[in-house]
C-alpha positions, 0 to 999 in steps of 0.5 A: 115700943111706940107706934105711929100709923100713916095712911097713904091716900094714893095707894089706899095703904097703911104705913107704920113706924115703930120707935123704941121706948123712951124709958128704956133707951137714951136719946143717942140710942132711940131707934125706929123702923118703918114698915111698908113705906107706900108714901113719904110725907111730912108726918113721917119725917116729923115722927122720926125727927121730932122724936130724935129717932135713928131710922135703922130699917125699912121692912117690906111685906111685899113688892107692890107699888102701894107699899113701896112708893115712898122708898126712893124719898126715904133713901135720899134722906136716910141710910136705913137698910131695906129688908125684903124677900127680894134681893133688889127693890126699886134698884136698891139692894136689900137684906133678904129675909127668909121664913123663920128668920129672927133679925136684930135691927137696932134695938128691935127683934123682928121675927119673919114669917113667909106667907105666899099667896097674895104674892110670892114674896109676901112676908109677915113681921112680928115685933113684940106683940104686933103682927105686920101682915101686909096684904096677907091678913086684914080685918075680916079678910084675906089677901086677894089672889090670882088663882085657886092655887094661890088662894089655897096656899095663902089660906094654908099659910094663915092657918098653919103659921099665923093662927097657930101663934100662941096668945093674942097679937095686935094685927096691923094690916097693909089696908084697912083698920087694925084688928087682933089675932083672936078676932080673926081666928074666930070670925075672919069672913075670908077664911069662912068663905074659902072653906064654904067654897071648898066644901061646895066644890067637894059636894059638887064633885061627889054628886057628879061622881054619883051621877056617873055611877048611876049612868054607867 
């Protein structure tokens, strides 16, 4: 698999293109996928056209504007199918994906993990040894959430569905630099801070309960 990274300055987000290997596929069967088109510019077009790829699919990790803003321009040029948790994105019908799905898109085999928390529609895609994590997991951090419940849910999804994956993976997040799953398992500060805050809350609750017992 050939990977290309594109930085979308307006949304401060990452867009990725995955192309099939030259050695394994003839010129007529070279496929590409785009993950989170937060922009559509000349460099993205050049990657597809200069490598003579056929854009087969558009994978959306979640429906936030800084990850989907290039969708309309893409659809004007290519007829690629959209894959998302949502049935409609920016007026386009999609192929709805679910947790545990395995999707064959052209020459690509894509595994899907649902990981709500940052947003209800957050999805992680696995292609070969690469995790496209959107805003769920990035280098040293976890996704921003709007409530304590969402934070707890996201942490549980990361611990139970992502960190339990066997072996190491390259992690390509929606923002920031790439990382690896082994590194995040060992030293993701977002996970550590959540655990510290949770333990602090438990200790505070225990102290309050002891005070109540003493005062009664």
